N, C-alpha and C positions, 0 to 999 in steps of 0.2 A: 600503681600511675596512669592516670588516664594522659591525654594530649595537652592537657593545660601546663603539665609539667615543662614545657617547652616554651611557655607563655613569657614575656618581658613583666608583665604586672605583677607585683606582689600580689596583689589580691586576688588574681584569677589564680596563680600560683598556691595561695590557699587552699583551692578545691582541686588541688592536683591527684589527692588520695582520695577522692571521693569517688565511690562504685559508679556515680554517674557518669555517661559517657559524653562530657561536656565536649563542645566544639567553642573556639572563638568566632566572633561576629568575622562573615567573612564569606567567601564564594564556595567555599568547600561543604559548609552547613547549609546554606539556602540553596543550593543545587542538589544537596542531598534531600531536602525535604521535599523539593519539587518532583524529581524522579520517583521517591517512594510516596508520595502524596501523605504526608505527614504532617500535622501541625508542628510550628515553631514553640519551643517554650523558650523565653526570654528572659532570663532571671538577671539583674542588675543591682549591683552595689559595689562598697569600696572598702577598704583595707581597714579602717579605724571603725568601721559601722557594728556597732554590738549585736543589733538584732539581726545582722547578717549572718553573724558568727552561730548564735543561737540556731537560725534555721540551716545552716549549714550542719550543724550537730545534731539536730533533732531529725532533720527529713535526709538532707543530702548524704549523710552519711549513714542512713539506712539500706541492707541490702533489698527488701521488699520494697520500699518506696522507689529505690532508684532502678530497681528492675522493671517496673510500671514504667518509669519516665523514660528509660531507654526503648522500650518495646513501643510506646504508642506517640513518641515526641521526637524532633530532634532538637537536643537541649543545647542552648547556648550561652555563656557566662560572659557578663559585660562589664568592665571596671567604668563606672560613670564618669569617673575623673580622667580617664583617658579619652572615651568617647561620649561628651555632654550631648554630642549631636543626636545620638541614637536613646539616650536616657529622657532627652527631654520629649521626644516623640512618645514614647511609652508612658511616661509621667502624665503627660496629657491625657492619654487615654486613662489612667487612673484615675483623673480627676472627674472626666468626664463619665465614668462608671459609678464613683462611688462620692466624688465631692472632695477628696482629702488623697495625699498622697506620702511618700517616704520610701525608705529603704529596709529591707531588699525589696525591691521592685519586681514583680513577676508579671509578665506578659503572655499572653497564647495568641497565637496569631498565626492566620493563613500563609502557606508555604511561600506567597509574595510579600510577606513582613506586614499586613494589616492586619491590625490585632482586633480581635473579637471579644477579649475578656483583659482585664488586668486590675491586679490589686496590690497588696504589700505583704505581712507577715502574715503566715497560716502556721498553728501548732499543727502537729504530726498528723491526727486525724483529720482534722479539716482539709489539709492539704491533702490528702490521699482521697477524700470526699470529690474534692474539687478536679482532681486531676481524673477521676471517674465519668464526672460530669460532663467536663470540658473534652475529653477523648470523646464519649459517647456522641456528644453533640456534632462536632466533626463527622464523626463515621455515618451516624444514622439520620442527621437532622442538618444536614449540609446547609441547605437556604436560609435554615436560622443563623448559622455561624457566617454566612455570608453578608445578610442583612445585617447583622450585628457591627460586621468587619466594615461596610460600607458605610454606617451611621457614624461609628467611630472616626475612622479616616476623613469623612467629610468634616467632624469637629475639630479633628486635628488640623487640617489643611486650611479651616475659616481663618481668616485676619480679623476681621472686626474692625477694618480701618477705616477712616473717612476719607474722601478725596477734597484735598484742601481747594478752595474755590479763590477765596481772598486771603491776601496775607495782612492779619492784623495785627498791629505792634501790642506788646506784651507792655501791661501797666503794673505799677507797684500795689494796686489794690488787688491785683490778681495776687501779687506776692504775698502780701499781708493774711490773703484768704486762705493760701495754701497755709500760712503758719498757724493762723485760728484753727483748721480743721486738725491740722497735724498733733498740736499742743494737745486738743481734748482727748489723744489716746494715750496720755503719757500718766505714769504713778509717779504722784509727786512725792510719795510716803515712801515706797521701795526704791525708785529708780526704773528705769527701763519704761517698758510699754505694760499698759493694765491688764497683762494675761500672763498664763503658765502654760506650757513652759516659755521661760524669756531666752529670745536669741538676741544678742546685742547689738544688730541691723547698724554698723557704725557710722553709715553715711546719714542717718537720722540723724544721729548726734552732731555730726559735722554741718549737716544743715539747721540745726539750732544754734549752733556756733557763728556760723554765716550770717543768720538773722541779727542774731545779736551785735555782731561786729558794724552791720550795715545800718542798723534802727536804733539801737541803744536799747533795746526792748529787754529788761531784768529777768522776766520770767523763762525767755529762751535761754537765757545764759544758765537759770534755775533748773531746767529742763535737762540741758545736757551734764552739769556737774553734779546733781542728784545722783543722776544715772551712772554718771564715771567712777562717782566716790564709793557707790553701793557694789560696782564690778569690781573694784580695787580691793574691797574689803573681803568680799565675798569667797567663798570656797570655789568658786568658779575661777579666781585667778588662784593659782598655785604658791602659799605664801612662802613657801621655801625654796621653791624651784625655778620660778617665773613662770611665766607663760599662761595662757587661757584656755580653758576648756570650750566645746564648741556651744553650748548652750547650758541654761539652768533649769533643772526639772522643775523646781519649786520659784514661788513668785520672789525669794528673799535672796537669790544669787547664791543660796548656801550650797544645794547640793546640786553639782555639776554632772553633765553626761561626759565622762572623764576623757575622751579622746581631744588629742588637740592637732588642731589644724593650721597648716602655714598660713593660709588666707586670713583666718581670724585674728591671728598674731602681728601680721604683717599691717593691715589696717587698724589695729588698735595702738600700736605704737605712734602711725600717724597721726589718730585721734587724740591721743593724750598729749603728745607733740602740741598742737594746735590748741587745745585747753590750756597748757602751760603757757603758751605764749599769749594767751589771751587774759591768766589769771596769775600766772608766777607762784602756783601752790606748788610747793615741795613735793607732794604725795607723787604728784604726775610726772616729774621728772624722776624719781625714783622708779614708776612702774614701768617707764621708757628704758631706762638703764638695767632694770630687771627683766624684761622680756627680750630685749636685744640679747644679754647674755643666754638667756635661754634657749633661745633660735641659734645662736651661734655654737654652745656646746653640745645640742642634742638634733639640729637638723642640718649642719653646716658640712658638705661634702667635700672631699679633697680637691673636685674640680672646681669648687667655688660655687656650685649651685646649692641650693635648698632643697632638702625631702618634704615629700608633701604631708606627712601625718606621722601621729602616734597613737598605737590603738588605746582603746578605753579598757582594754582586758588585759589579765595577766594571770596565768594560772587560771583560765577560763572562769574569772569573776572579773566583774568590771569594778574598777578603782582601786584593786586590791593592792597597787603598788604605791597608791598617794594616802591612803587613810591609815590611823593609829588608833590602837586600845590605849586606854591611860598607862598601864604597866609599860607597852613599848616606848610611849613617850618618855615616862619618867626615868627608864633605864638607860637612856641616850645622854639625858642633861645631869647636871649635879642638882640634889634635893630644893636649893633655893630657886635655882636657875627654872627647873620643873615646875616650882610653885606658881611663879610668876608667871611665865612664858604661856604656862597652861591655863592659867585664868584669862590672858589675854585672848589665847587663841581659842576660849569657849571648850576645853576639854572636861570632859566629865567621866565618873567611873562607870557609867551607863553606856556611854558613849552619845554623842548628838545627832548621829545617824543612824544605821541598822543593825543589828548584832554585835552590840558593844564598841563599834567602830566610831571613830572621830574625824570629821572633816575640818582642816585647819583655817579658821575665817575670824574675824574681830568684826565687833560692832562700835567698841568704844574709841572716838579719835587718841593719836599716840600722845598727842599734848594732855589731853584729860586723864588718860590712864596712868601716864609717868607722874601727873602731879597727886593722884589718889593715892598713889604708892611711893609717895614721898622721894620721888626722883627727878632729876633735873631730865628735860627731854633729850639732849646730848646722850646723857648716861644711860637713859632707858634703850634709846635707839641703838647705842653700842653693844647692850647685852641682847638685844633682839638680832642683832646682825651675827653676832658669834653664835647665839643658839640656832637661828636658822641655819649656819653654814655646818654646825655638828649634825643637825636633824639631817641634813641634805647629804652629809659623807656617810652617815647610817644607811639612809633610805638606798643609796647607791649598790648597797649590797644584798637588794631584793631581787628577786626577778623580775627583770625589766618586760614591761608592754613592748611588741613588736614594732618597729618603725617602717612605715611605707616609703622606701627608698628611692621612688621613684620621682623624677625633677619636672616640673610642668613651669610652661614659660609664664604664663598668666600670675601664677602664684607667686613667682621669683620675682614679677616685675612690683608684685605690690611690697614684696620685701625691699627691692630697690628704691622705691618711694619711700617708706620708711625710714630707711637709712639717710635719704636726702631731707625729708622732713627734720628729722633728729640731730642732723648736723647745721640746719638753718639755725634751728633755736637754741642749739646748747652748745654747739660750736667743737664737738672731740670729734679730732682729725679721725680718729678710728673709724667713725661713722662714714667720712667722704671714702676714707679707703676700702670699707665695705661698699659702699656702692658702687665704687668704680671696679670691684672685684665681680660684684655681681652682675652688671652691666657687660662687663667684656668676655665674662663666662656666657652669658646670651647671645652676644654678638659674634663671638668666634664658633660657638658650636650650635646655635638653634636658627641663625638670621643668613639667609644666603643674599649675595650683591644686589639680585634684583629684585630683593624685598620679600620674595617667599620665606615663610617662619614657621619653623615646628614646634610641637605642642610637648613633646616628651623625651625626655633625654634619660638613659639608664643604661648602666655598665658601658658606657664610652658610645651608646649607638641612638642616633634620632630618630625615632618614628611619628608618625600621625601629622599630617599637614594643621597647621593651626587653624585657630576659628575666631571669631569676631572678638572674643573675649581676650585672647591671647593679642592679637594685634593692638587692640585699644588700650589695654592696661599698660604694654611696653612703650607704647608711642608715648603716653602720658608720662611713665616713669622717665623716659629720655628728656623729655621737656624738662622735668625737674632736676635731673643730672647736669643739663646744660646750664639752668640758674646758680649751681654753686662750682662749676668750674669754667665758665663762659667759652667752653670747648665746644665750637662750632660741627664739631661733628654730631654730637649727640643730637643737636636739633636736625641736623641733615637726615640721620638715620630715622628720626621722629615723621619725618616727611615723606622719606622712602616706605616706610609700612602704611601711612596714610594714603598715599597714591596707589600703592598696592591694593589695599582697602578700596578704594575708589573705582579701581578698575576689575575687581573680582568679587566684589560683594553688594555692590550697589543694587539698591531697587529703586531704580529712577522714579517709576510711576508713583510711587509710595513715599520718596523722600527718605528713605531710611537704608540700612543697609541689614543683608540676610546674614544668619549667625554663621552659616557655612559660604565656602568660596563656589564659584560656579566651576571650579575645578575638583571639586570634592566629590565623594561617593552620591549618587544619588538616590537618597530615601525617599519614603512616600510622602515628605512633607520637606518643604524650605522654609525654616521656621524665622522670625524676626524674635529676637529678646529684647522686650522693652520695660518689663516691672524689674524695679532693686529689690534685690532680697540680700542676703548675707552677703555676697557680692554686688556691687552695682552692675546694671545693666548694661550691655556691651554697646547698646546704642546709646544710653546715656553717658559712657565715659567717652566714645567718639565725638559726641557731640561736643564736649569739653576741649577734646584735643583740636579738633576743626575751629574752636573759638580760639584758643591759644595761638596756634600754626596761623590762622587766618590775622590775628595782631603781626605776628612775629613777619609774616611775609607779605602782608598786603595783598593777601589772596582773597577776591571778593567772592568766589566760588564756594570757597569754605566758610565763611561768613553767613551767605545766603544759606546754605545746606542747614547751619545751625538753627534757625529762624524755621526753617521749614520741619525741621526736626520737631521741634518742640510744639511746634503749631499740632502736629501728629496726636499729642498726647497731652494736649493743653487741659482738657478736663481733670484727666487723672492727676495731673501733677498738682491741680489745685485741691482735689478732692481725696485722693489715694493717702497720703502721709508717708510713711515710711516707705511703702513701696513704692514710691515715684520720686523719694527725696534727691535723688541726685539730679533730677530733672528740674525741682524746685530750686536746687542751687543754681542751675544755668539760669533760671527765671531770674534770680538775685544778680547774675550777670548782666542781663541784658537790660535791666531797670534801674541799675545804679550805674554810676561812672567808671568807666575802665581806666585805671591807670596804667600807663605805659612808664615804665621807669628806666631810661639808659644811663649808664654810668661808663664814661670813659676817661681814659689815662693811664699812668702807670700803676695806680693803687684801685684801679675800677673792681677787680673781684674783691678785696678786701673791704672798700667801702660799701658794695652791694652787699656782702654777707653780713656787714652790720645791720643795713636796713631790713633785710628779711629775718632779722631775731623777733622781729613783733609779726603778729598774725595780721595779714591784708588780703584777705579772700578776692579781691578784683584786679590785683595787682598783677603786671608781667613783667618780669627784670631780664634786661638784656646788657651786653658791656663787653670791656675789653679795652684792647689798645688797636683793634681793627675795626673799620667803617662797614662789617662784612654781612648786613642787614638792613633792610630798610629804614626803620627806627633808630639807626645809628648814623645815618649819613650826615656828613657836612657837620659834627658835632665833637670833633677831636681836635683837643687846642694844646699845642705843644707845650709841655712843662706843667701843666694843670691835670688835675681830678676832677671832673664836673659830671654834675647831678642832674638829667635833666627830668621832670615829672610832668607828664603829658596828661591830659584829660580827654579821652574821645576825640585824640589827635590834634589836641589844642596843648601847645607847650607853654609852662611858665619860663621864666629866665633861669639860665642855670645856675645851680646852686655849688657851692665848694665844701660846704661842711654835711656831716652825716645830720647833725643836729638841726639842721636845716630842712634837711631832706624829709627827716622823720615828722617835722612839724607840717609841713605841706602835705604828707601823704595822712 
């Protein structure tokens, strides 16, 4: 066992039996490299990463390769989910070297941390060649390594930000242009973006829902619903157990990369909820219920937090836990049910994937399939539900993939928001209970009274001070929790987090926020996260938080900062589609009226929840029985529950019925 056996990270502990003399990132490793004048070999991955496992098995477990690594390098293993700040720097180096990235990420750096080469997966022979060459360069041609490190470091440190000299108002034409550029990237035949592999990019589809809601454009709704339908039917959605895999390896959403991440599932719950609010399509409500059930069954810790992920592999084989031969499938169900449900899920003797294996997915709408098989829809749904239950029970007897049981603040914040959104639309009290359980866990375990937040919880201990991603997503989730409880505590905590960010993360010169705090470790670069990816950029989330809190507290420094932040990415928000979709959503909020909905009186919360069952992307809800916010002042009337709908701070006459409120909105 090497020293990673003492690590808290499940990913690092996966490498504890490697013959490589791994270090965790820290002063011990960096000092050793400087003292012995050895280059650093920084290998970055995460527990659910398939190719990380492959490289660990092929290369890091090989005695000869490990001996060479130990002799010529100081080897450091990094869990990218615990230390996204380190990952971000060396991933930038990888992009600069090759134009592409991914994991495992392997960077070679001078003893001071400046990289002189970086790449992703290597097969064993190529890895050994690379080790020889990069060791030789450091020893025999140090000037070359130094020049490469200086060039890469300059590229990593470059911010490419423009200095804003004038504040120009945003226009609806720009918002429309953003939609026009974005919609060109959509695959209207198969759903999603027109490329493979297909990542789900939830915020992109939320932009289309917002655009449809604000403009009435039917193409925007089609873009979102065609994608959501295809994802729900595909193999990327675990049809019998619920939960989504990280991405589809093909363009059909059929063959997933089988790892399941909390951040995907939290965001997709919220996305399907909003699509359900707009369309009332039963499939979307089914997906929401099934995905929440999966997360609670397989990722919920007794502490109240949620684990990070479930591996793609079991028994050294990707997807083995999830796929079926026809013989396995037929053995579990009665003959008639196996024939019917096998036909529905595209099961064949030869397999619909590799090696005779079948991935459960379906192509025909349930209504049509039931009709074609002489069944009523309710009757078919009952058979399908029972079959899924039986198949799931049989699958539970297999050897499970491993679970990464660390608890991350930002990903839990996404699950908190998912509960909030699901409760708004569906009204299941269990979802509000779940939201409060998650919020109380984070509040009690991860957040200090001064606003300092921690990122990682594992086995009763908190480690690693949080990054902008954690602060922004949690601040956003607490705002949502306020809207379904009218407990001012949550809004106050959102503001506490925001003020901490303002004090310790702000880049006043560029009107943005750094990814790391001014209290954090001093790495070779202090970065801004601007482009949205599988999780929206932390700066874009922070801008939405400032927009909302600016309305709640009438705080002009927040609202002015929002405009300056969006100005920094103005061109990208218009031109870059899904990679700046959260910024484009912000543009929608700034160019269409903002509705401030205040509900006061004894039935304030119940009334507000009825209003929130529908999708209003530009509405902010406040209320209760106290005039404890600026937008609630002088609006409480004894014996009445009143609804005030204000548009850009101009209020209509108070209303007394939900129907009138809905009509006004």
